[in-house]
C-alpha positions in Angstrom: 0.0 3.8 20.9 0.1 5.9 17.8 -1.3 4.8 14.4 -0.1 6.8 11.4 -0.3 7.1 7.5 2.6 5.0 6.0 5.8 6.9 4.8 8.3 5.6 2.4 10.7 4.6 4.9 8.5 2.5 6.1 7.9 0.0 3.4 10.7 -2.4 4.0 9.4 -2.8 7.9 5.9 -3.4 6.2 7.6 -5.6 3.6 9.2 -7.4 6.9 5.8 -7.5 9.2 4.0 -8.8 6.7 5.6 -11.7 5.5 6.6 -12.4 9.4 2.9 -12.1 9.9 1.6 -14.2 6.7 4.3 -16.5 6.6 5.9 -15.8 3.6 2.5 -15.8 1.9 1.7 -13.5 -0.7 0.4 -10.5 1.0 3.5 -8.8 1.2 4.2 -8.9 -2.8 0.5 -7.6 -2.8 1.3 -4.6 -0.8 3.6 -3.6 -3.5 1.7 -4.1 -6.5 -1.5 -2.1 -4.3 1.1 0.9 -4.2 1.9 0.8 -8.0 -2.7 0.8 -8.9 -4.9 3.1 -9.5 -7.0 2.1 -6.2 -4.2 2.8 -3.5 -5.3 5.2 -1.6 -2.1 6.6 0.4 -4.0 7.9 3.4 -5.9 4.8 4.0 -2.2 2.6 4.5 -1.8 3.2 8.0 0.8 2.0 10.4 2.0 1.2 14.4 4.0 4.0 14.5 7.3 1.5 15.1 5.6 -0.8 12.3 5.2 -3.7 14.4 1.5 -3.5 12.7 0.3 -2.4 9.5 -3.2 -2.0 7.6 -4.7 -0.6 4.5 -7.8 0.4 2.8 -8.4 0.2 -1.4 -10.7 1.0 -3.6 -12.9 -1.7 -4.8 -16.5 -1.9 -5.7 -20.3 -2.9 -5.1 -21.8 -2.9 -8.8 -20.8 0.4 -9.7 -21.2 1.9 -6.4 -17.2 3.0 -4.6 -16.3 1.0 -2.0 -13.5 0.0 0.1 -11.2 -3.1 0.4 -9.8 -3.8 3.6 -6.4 -5.6 3.9 -4.0 -6.9 4.6 -3.8 -6.5 7.9 -0.9 -7.6 9.8 0.8 -7.0 12.8 4.5 -8.7 13.7 3.7 -12.1 15.7 5.4 -11.6 18.5 3.3 -8.5 19.5 -0.1 -10.1 18.3 -3.4 -10.3 21.0 -1.3 -6.5 22.3 -4.4 -4.2 20.8 -2.2 -2.9 17.6 -4.5 -4.7 15.5 -7.4 -3.1 17.5 -6.1 0.3 16.8 -5.0 -0.1 13.3 -8.9 -1.3 12.9 -10.1 1.4 14.8 -8.1 4.0 13.1 -8.7 2.6 9.4 -12.3 2.4 9.6 -12.4 5.9 11.5 -10.5 7.7 8.3 -13.2 5.2 5.8 -16.3 7.0 7.4 -14.5 10.2 8.0 -13.7 10.2 4.2 -17.7 9.5 2.8 -16.6 6.1 2.0 -19.6 3.9 2.3 -18.3 0.2 2.8 -15.6 -1.5 4.0 -15.9 -5.2 3.1 -13.0 -8.1 4.1 -12.6 -11.1 4.2 -11.9 -12.2 8.0 -13.3 -14.6 10.8 -16.8 -13.3 11.7 -16.2 -14.1 15.4 -13.3 -11.4 15.2 -14.6 -8.9 12.8 -17.5 -8.7 14.6 -16.5 -6.2 17.2 -15.4 -3.5 14.8 -19.1 -3.5 13.3 -18.3 -6.1 10.6 -21.6 -8.3 9.7 -21.7 -11.0 6.7 -21.8 -9.3 3.3 -25.0 -11.2 2.6 -26.9 -9.6 4.9 -26.9 -6.8 2.7 -26.6 -8.3 -0.7 -22.7 -8.1 -1.7 -21.8 -10.6 -3.2 -17.7 -11.7 -2.8 -15.9 -12.7 -6.1 -15.6 -16.1 -5.3 -18.7 -17.7 -3.7 -16.3 -20.2 -1.7 -16.1 -16.8 0.7 -19.3 -16.7 1.5 -19.1 -17.7 5.5 -16.1 -15.4 5.9 -17.0 -12.6 3.6 -18.2 -9.4 5.4 -19.1 -5.7 5.1 -19.1 -2.5 7.5 -21.7 -0.3 5.6 -21.5 3.5 6.3 -23.9 4.7 4.0 -26.3 3.0 0.9 -24.9 0.5 -0.5 -26.9 -1.2 -3.6 -26.9 -5.5 -3.5 -24.2 -6.4 -6.1 -21.0 -8.5 -6.2 -18.1 -6.6 -5.2 -14.8 -6.5 -7.0 -11.1 -5.7 -5.5 -8.5 -3.0 -6.7 -7.0 -5.2 -9.5 -3.9 -6.8 -7.7 -6.4 -9.4 -5.8 -6.8 -11.2 -9.0 -3.5 -11.9 -9.5 -3.4 -13.7 -6.4 
């Protein structure tokens, strides 16, 4: 399976796969807003070669320390449980670590994301923007990160 960087030709297919995976939720418009934001990191917007899946990390902060917010991640419903999501996760985490990023933060199922080295962010003293997220708010650290509140790229505030 080939995972590669998003190209302009992939944008419509990314929107389609995201809408299908999230049943037309706000995630596809969020990705479009993120592309226009200063927190966009092109090398961390990755697709499965046939655009059956997509993942993105954008600039966020724990206090004043740069970190990454992971998400959304989407896999076409007819191709879920085929390893695409895992391949996307391994690739984006490897790319983040290679860039020298200190932390990747996400909101999601601890049962699923723990296999990628994520732990509850509260174990590191990292707090979510919404306190009700604490039980699903997770971090994967690659370096030292002082405890603090996490903030996503600005477009997440529109949700």
